C-alpha positions in Angstrom: 113.6 -18.9 91.4 116.4 -19.7 88.9 115.9 -19.8 85.2 118.0 -22.4 83.3 119.2 -21.4 79.9 121.1 -23.6 77.4 122.9 -22.4 74.3 123.5 -24.9 71.5 125.7 -24.9 68.4 127.3 -27.5 66.2 130.6 -28.1 68.0 130.2 -26.0 71.2 133.6 -24.5 70.7 132.8 -21.1 69.1 129.3 -19.7 69.1 127.5 -21.3 72.0 130.4 -20.9 74.5 130.7 -17.2 73.5 126.9 -16.8 73.9 127.1 -18.6 77.3 129.9 -16.2 78.4 128.0 -13.1 77.2 124.8 -14.1 79.0 126.6 -15.0 82.2 128.2 -11.5 82.1 124.9 -9.8 81.5 122.5 -11.7 83.8 122.4 -12.1 87.6 124.1 -15.4 88.5 121.7 -15.9 91.4 118.7 -15.8 89.0 120.1 -17.8 86.1 122.0 -20.9 85.3 123.5 -20.8 81.8 125.3 -23.6 80.0 126.2 -24.4 76.4 126.2 -27.7 74.4 127.0 -29.2 71.0 124.7 -30.9 68.6 127.6 -32.9 67.3 130.2 -34.7 69.5 133.5 -33.7 67.8 135.1 -31.8 70.7 133.9 -33.3 74.0 135.8 -32.0 76.9 137.7 -29.4 74.9 138.0 -25.7 75.6 136.4 -23.0 73.4 138.2 -22.1 70.2 141.0 -19.5 70.7 139.1 -17.0 68.5 136.0 -17.1 70.7 138.2 -16.9 73.8 139.8 -13.7 72.4 136.5 -12.1 71.4 135.2 -12.8 74.9 138.4 -11.5 76.5 138.2 -8.3 74.4 134.8 -7.7 76.2 136.3 -8.5 79.7 134.7 -12.0 79.7 136.7 -15.2 80.6 135.4 -18.4 78.9 138.6 -20.4 79.3 137.2 -22.8 81.8 134.2 -23.9 79.7 134.3 -27.4 78.3 132.4 -28.8 75.4 129.6 -31.2 76.1 127.0 -32.7 73.9 123.3 -31.8 73.8 121.3 -34.6 75.4 117.6 -35.4 75.5 117.5 -34.7 79.2 118.4 -31.1 78.5 114.7 -30.5 77.5 113.6 -31.2 81.1 116.7 -29.5 82.7 116.5 -26.2 80.9 113.7 -23.6 80.7 115.0 -22.0 77.6 117.1 -23.6 74.8 118.6 -21.2 72.2 120.3 -22.7 69.1 122.7 -20.7 67.0 121.2 -21.5 63.5 118.6 -23.4 61.6 120.7 -26.5 61.1 121.2 -26.9 64.9 117.5 -26.2 65.4 116.6 -29.1 63.1 119.0 -31.4 65.1 117.6 -30.3 68.5 114.0 -30.7 67.2 114.8 -34.3 66.1 115.9 -35.1 69.6 112.7 -33.8 71.2 110.1 -36.3 72.4 107.2 -33.9 71.8 106.6 -31.0 69.3 106.6 -28.5 72.2 
């Protein structure tokens, strides 16, 4: 059984792509599907920030092929776990939720 995990930050170009890359590096790909998203739509389709790419590369992790996408309401049903990078993003994600759970 696969566990679906989503990382979310404001622009999906720095923190959440890095978190996605780190988790993909640490967890078995056959047991987990990991993705990242943005709570704001400033950078749709763009690659992660060059600083995040460097930090990941310094750890032997390649996040170059990731592309920014926006968080969507459907993500609540697609993902088993959703991790946000700070309180502001948590507030935005909670506002999109259809139920308090």
